[in-house]
C-alpha positions as CSV (number, residue, x, y, z in Angstrom):
1,M,0.0,0.0,0.0
2,I,1.3,3.5,-0.9
3,K,0.6,6.2,1.6
4,F,0.7,9.9,0.8
5,K,1.1,13.0,2.7
6,E,-0.2,16.2,1.1
7,K,1.5,19.5,1.4
8,E,0.6,22.8,-0.1
9,I,3.2,24.4,-2.3
10,I,3.0,28.1,-3.0
11,T,5.0,29.4,-6.0
12,K,5.4,32.8,-7.6
13,E,6.0,33.3,-11.3
14,R,7.9,36.2,-12.8
15,K,7.0,37.3,-16.3
16,I,8.8,40.0,-18.2
17,I,6.2,42.7,-19.1
18,S,8.6,45.1,-20.8
19,C,12.3,45.8,-21.6
20,Q,13.9,49.2,-21.8
21,C,16.9,49.6,-24.1
22,D,19.9,51.1,-22.3
23,R,20.9,53.0,-25.5
24,C,17.6,54.4,-27.0
25,K,15.6,54.2,-23.7
26,V,12.5,52.9,-25.6
27,D,10.3,50.6,-23.5
28,Y,9.4,47.5,-25.5
29,I,6.2,45.5,-24.5
30,D,5.9,43.4,-27.7
31,D,6.8,39.7,-27.0
32,F,8.7,39.5,-30.4
33,E,10.8,42.6,-29.7
34,I,11.6,41.3,-26.2
35,Q,12.7,38.0,-27.6
36,E,15.2,39.8,-29.8
37,F,16.7,41.8,-26.9
38,H,20.3,41.2,-26.1
39,F,21.3,41.0,-22.4
40,I,25.0,41.4,-22.1
41,R,26.6,40.4,-18.7
42,F,30.3,39.8,-18.0
43,T,33.0,40.4,-15.5
44,G,36.1,42.4,-16.5
45,G,39.2,40.4,-16.4
46,Y,42.7,41.2,-15.3
47,D,43.7,44.7,-16.7
48,S,40.3,45.0,-18.4
49,V,39.3,48.5,-19.8
50,F,36.1,47.9,-17.8
51,G,38.0,47.4,-14.5
52,D,39.4,44.3,-12.8
53,G,36.5,42.2,-11.6
54,D,33.9,44.8,-12.4
55,K,30.5,43.6,-13.4
56,V,29.4,45.0,-16.8
57,E,25.7,44.8,-17.9
58,C,23.8,46.2,-20.9
59,D,20.3,45.5,-22.1
60,I,20.0,46.5,-25.8
61,C,17.3,46.2,-28.4
62,Q,17.9,44.6,-31.7
63,H,17.6,48.0,-33.6
64,C,20.3,49.6,-31.5
65,L,22.6,46.6,-31.7
66,K,22.3,46.6,-35.5
67,K,23.2,50.3,-35.6
68,I,26.2,49.7,-33.4
69,I,27.7,46.6,-35.1
70,E,26.4,46.6,-38.6
71,K,29.7,47.8,-40.1
72,Y,31.6,45.0,-38.3
73,C,29.3,42.0,-38.3
74,R,28.8,39.3,-40.9
75,V,25.2,38.0,-41.5
76,N,24.9,34.5,-42.9
77,N,21.4,33.7,-44.1
78,E,21.9,30.2,-45.5
């Protein structure tokens, strides 16, 4: 015989409702735009221009990212 004990579990769910671009300051609420956001997070290494061990963060929309890197990136649409 299997015996069970019931217990109540309470959870909270967090859902993104908008993302603000750190460059253009536009607040995006559209799910497709939010899916194309780029969230950059890293720690500066030894002798980094950002600072040794400093945390660097940037949330940037796809439109601003394209403007920033389009001269330097390669797009392969195979």
